[in-house]
C-alpha positions in Angstrom: 109.6 83.5 102.5 108.3 80.0 101.6 108.9 77.1 103.9 111.2 77.6 106.8 113.5 75.1 108.6 117.2 74.2 108.6 119.5 75.5 106.0 120.7 73.1 103.3 123.1 73.3 100.3 122.4 71.9 96.8 126.0 71.1 95.8 125.1 72.1 92.2 127.0 74.7 90.1 125.8 78.2 90.2 125.0 78.5 86.5 122.6 75.5 86.9 120.9 77.2 89.8 120.5 80.5 87.9 119.0 78.6 84.9 116.5 76.9 87.3 115.3 80.1 88.8 115.1 81.7 85.3 113.0 78.8 84.1 110.7 79.3 87.2 110.2 82.9 86.3 109.4 82.2 82.7 107.2 79.2 83.5 105.2 80.9 86.2 104.1 84.1 84.4 100.8 82.6 83.3 100.0 80.9 86.7 101.4 83.3 89.2 102.5 86.6 87.5 103.1 88.5 90.7 105.2 85.8 92.2 107.2 85.4 89.0 107.8 89.2 88.9 109.1 89.2 92.4 111.3 86.2 91.8 112.7 88.0 88.8 113.3 91.1 90.9 115.2 88.8 93.4 117.5 87.9 90.5 117.8 91.4 88.8 116.7 94.0 91.3 120.0 94.5 93.1 118.2 94.5 96.5 115.9 97.5 95.8 112.7 97.4 97.9 109.4 96.7 96.1 106.0 98.0 96.8 103.2 95.5 96.7 99.9 96.6 95.0 97.5 97.1 98.0 94.5 96.0 95.9 96.2 92.7 95.0 97.4 92.1 98.5 94.0 92.7 100.1 92.4 90.3 97.7 93.6 87.5 99.9 91.3 86.6 102.8 94.2 86.0 105.2 95.3 89.7 104.7 91.8 91.0 105.3 91.4 88.8 108.4 94.7 90.3 109.8 93.3 93.8 109.1 90.1 92.9 110.8 92.0 91.5 113.8 93.7 94.9 114.3 90.5 96.8 113.8 88.8 94.8 116.6 91.7 95.6 118.9 91.2 99.3 118.3 87.4 99.0 118.7 87.8 97.4 122.1 90.3 100.1 123.2 88.0 102.8 122.0 85.0 101.3 123.9 87.0 101.3 127.1 88.3 104.8 126.5 84.8 106.1 125.9 83.8 105.2 129.4 86.4 107.6 130.8 85.5 110.7 128.8 83.7 113.3 130.8 80.6 115.0 129.5 81.5 117.9 127.2 85.1 116.6 127.1 87.4 115.0 124.5 90.1 112.5 124.5 92.8 111.3 122.1 93.9 107.7 121.6 97.1 106.8 119.7 98.3 103.2 119.4 99.5 100.5 117.1 98.8 96.7 116.7 100.7 94.0 114.8 99.0 91.0 113.2 101.1 88.1 112.0 100.1 86.5 108.7 100.7 83.0 107.5 99.7 82.6 103.8 97.9 79.4 102.7 99.9 76.9 100.8 99.1 77.0 97.1 98.0 80.6 96.9 100.0 83.1 95.0 100.6 85.0 98.2 102.4 81.9 99.6 104.9 82.0 96.7 105.6 85.7 97.4 105.5 85.8 101.2 104.6 82.9 103.4 104.9 84.7 106.7 104.6 88.5 107.0 103.4 91.2 109.3 100.6 93.9 109.2 101.3 96.9 111.4 98.4 99.2 112.0 98.9 102.6 113.5 95.8 104.4 114.7 95.0 107.9 115.8 91.5 108.7 117.2 89.5 111.5 118.9 86.6 110.8 121.2 84.0 113.5 122.2 81.2 113.0 124.7 77.8 114.7 124.6 75.7 113.3 127.4 75.5 109.5 127.2 77.0 109.4 123.7 80.6 109.4 122.7 81.5 110.2 119.1 84.6 108.5 117.7 86.6 109.4 114.5 90.1 108.6 113.4 92.5 107.2 110.9 94.5 103.9 110.8 97.6 103.6 108.6 98.3 100.0 107.7 101.7 98.8 106.6 102.3 95.3 105.4 105.9 94.2 105.1 108.2 91.2 104.8 111.8 90.6 103.6 111.9 88.6 100.4 114.6 86.1 101.3 115.5 82.4 101.1 117.2 82.5 104.5 116.0 79.2 106.0 114.2 76.2 104.7 114.4 72.9 103.0 112.2 73.0 99.9 109.0 74.4 98.4 106.7 72.9 95.8 106.5 75.0 92.6 104.0 74.1 89.9 105.7 72.6 86.8 109.0 72.3 88.7 108.2 70.0 91.6 110.1 70.4 94.9 112.7 73.1 94.7 115.3 73.4 97.5 115.2 76.7 99.3 119.0 76.5 99.5 119.0 77.5 95.8 118.1 81.0 96.7 120.6 81.3 99.5 123.4 80.0 97.3 122.5 82.5 94.6 122.7 85.3 97.1 126.1 84.1 98.3 127.3 83.9 94.7 126.0 87.5 94.1 123.6 86.3 91.5 120.6 87.5 93.5 119.7 89.9 96.3 117.3 89.8 99.2 114.9 92.8 99.3 112.1 94.3 101.4 108.5 94.0 100.3 105.9 96.4 101.6 102.5 97.9 101.0 100.5 100.7 102.6 96.8 101.7 102.8 94.8 104.0 105.0 91.4 103.5 106.6 89.1 105.9 108.4 86.8 105.1 111.3 83.6 106.7 112.4 81.7 105.4 115.4 79.5 106.0 118.4 79.6 104.6 121.9 76.4 104.9 124.0 76.3 104.4 127.7 73.9 101.7 128.9 72.4 101.1 132.3 74.2 100.1 135.5 76.8 98.6 135.4 77.9 101.1 132.9 77.9 99.0 129.7 78.9 100.6 126.5 77.0 99.8 123.2 79.3 100.6 120.4 79.0 100.8 116.6 81.9 101.4 114.2 82.2 101.9 110.5 85.5 101.4 108.6 86.1 103.0 105.2 89.1 102.6 102.8 90.5 106.1 102.4 93.3 105.4 100.1 94.9 102.3 98.6 98.1 104.2 98.1 100.1 101.9 95.9 97.3 99.8 94.7 
């Protein structure tokens, strides 16, 4: 969440800190409505987890790049596994990959979650017919991050300038706010084929990914 570093304290009274965050919520609705909504939930949500709209989350390039990173990892695994499948036989592959995400400063995602994780769990079946191996499967993506103000020095917020991250920590300590878990899920399907090449046994592979369900988006 935001910029991370050493913890600091503001030395200001709690009502003043509450008023500051309330003003950020009110002032940010036009510029960053999602970020404002999540900051309001930090103040009023009593720690209940929140589901991020998958469509909004995937609108950010950094999220799609993390998704593609995990897709390529699965593709490389499947190409290797295809070489081991015997003619007329089948094989299953189950695995998961994690991609770390660092949002770009100034984007709305940055104000919601600077650093987060995309965990992709895949399940695939490979079936060989002569030199060709057919691949199909499903990948369940889960993005998650705790919304907290645990470590840091400050963050620049439009119309408010540099705001100490210690404000959030002090509000939690004063029971005026609660950390909570943010998450989002979506599912993709994969169809592909791996074709044996000439010696040494090189595999030519082609894969097609499709969005099966945006779940919460």
